[in-house]
N, C-alpha and C positions, 0 to 999 in steps of 0.2 A: 793449526792454531799456534800462534806465537806466544811464548811466555817470557815476560820480563821480570827479573828480580828487582827488588828495591833495596835501599840501604838498611832496612829493618828486616831481619831474618823472619821468614814466614809469610810476609806480605808479597803477593804476586799480582801482576797485571796481565790479563789474558786478552789477546787480540784474535778474533775469529777470522777465518778466511771468508771474504765476502765475494760472491759471484754477482756481477751486475752487468746489465745491458740496457738498451733503450726502454725496456719494460719496467725496470726497477732493479731490485736486488734480492738475493737469497743468501742466508747463512745459517749454519747450525749454531744456535746460541748455547746449547749444551748437549754433549754426547759423552756418556759416562766412560766409554772405552777410550775415546780421544783424550778426555780430561785426565784420566789416570795415566795414560801413556806420556803426555807432555809434561805433567806436573810431578809424576811419581807418587801421587797421593791417592789414597782410596778413601773417599768421603761419601757416605750414604746420606744424600740430601732427602729430608722427609717433610719439609714444609716450604711453600712458596708464599711470599708476601708482595703486595703491591701498594704503593702510596702515591698520591698526587698532591702536590703542594704548589703554592704560588711563590713568586719572586721574594727573596729575602727571608724565607722560612729557613730556620736552622733547627734541625732535629739532632739531638744527641747531647752528650756522648753516652751511649748505652752499651751494656754487655749483660751476659748471664754468667753467674758464678758456677763453679762445680757444685753438685755433681751433674748439672745439665747445662754446660756451656754451649755456645753456638758458634760454629764457623759459618760465615756468610759469603755468598758469591753474588755480587751486585752488578746491575747494569741499568742503563737509562733507556726507556722506551720513547720518551718525548722530552725535549728540552735539554738543559745542561745543569749539572751540579758540581760542586767541589766536595769530593768525598774524602774523609779523613779517618785514619786509624791511629790510635795511641797505644803504645806498648805498655800494658799494665802487668806484665809478668815480672814479679818482684826480683827474681834471680837473673833476669836478662841484662846484658850489657847495654841495651838500648831502652831500659825501663824509663818511662816518662817521655820518650821521644815520639814524635808524630810524623806521619807521612801523608801527603795529600795528592790526589790525582783528579783531573777533570774527566768526568764521565758524561757522555752526551749521546743523543740519538744518532748524531752524525759520525762520531768516532767509533762507536760500538764497542769500546773497551769495557772489560769486566774487571772488577777488583775482588780478589780473594782475601778475606780477612779471617784468619784462624782464631781458635780459642785463645784467650789471653790478651785480647785487644778490645778497647772501647772504640765505638764507632759512631760517627755522626756525619751529617752533610748539610751544606748550605745551597739553596736554589739560586742559580745565577741567571736563569732565563725567566720569562714572564710566568711560565708554569713548567713543571717537570713531573714526569711519571717515572717512578723508580720501581724496579722489580728485583727481588732477591730471593735466593734459595738459602735454607738453613738446614744444618745437619741434626738439630734437635728441635723439638717442639717448644713453643713459648712456655715458660714456667715462671709465674709471678714470684714465688718465694726465692727464686735464684736471681731475680732482676737486680741489676746494679747500674750505677751511673757516676759520671764525673762532670763537674761544672765546665761547660764549653769555654768559659773565659778564664780558666785557671792560669794565672800568670806564670806559674812554674813550668807549664807546658808551652805556652806562648803560640798557640795556633793562629796562623793567618787564614781567616775564613774566606777571604776574597769577596766579602760583602762589607758594607758599612753597618757595623753592629748597632749603631744608633737607630737604624731603619729595620733592624732584625725583628722577626716575628717568632716568638718562642712559646712553648707550652709552659704552664705553671710548674709542672714537674721538672722540666729542664732548668728553669730559673732557680730551683731549690736544690739542685744536685750539689754534693760536697766536692771540695777540692780533692785532687788525687791523693794527697797525703792523708786525708780523712775518709777515703772511700772504703766501703765494705767490699774487699777484693780478696779472693782466696786463690789467686793464680801464683 
């Protein structure tokens, strides 16, 4: 597995070794020993989530506060998404900065988003099926969010936002400056 660092400390892109031939392909999407060896991280993933969305759906930006924050390891099973993480660690030199990566069924890349980041994605293909691992269980009282269109962050979502499909919850999220965030 190849690991690529990003300009924001803690965000990693993982690329599995894919074995293919005329029959198709095979790869290990997750192996705890390999993951720990190549990243140097020991993360105990305890919950898997899967979501299917149509083109122009934008989900996010979401996070869970302490004491039950979530690290996420995302990949796409079908289609393409533009996956974004925003650094919400108040003492970080990259606080308020974002990083995005295209994840697709074709490129098989995975995005590791640790505690202290808000996360969201926009669907670029007709449909997309997203799968992700979390190191803590969902905990509604710890739930937090940031408005996807916060001008202070300035995310390029790679979709026409006038065509965007949003949840009511995401439309009402606060700006980062006003977000309930204990990182």
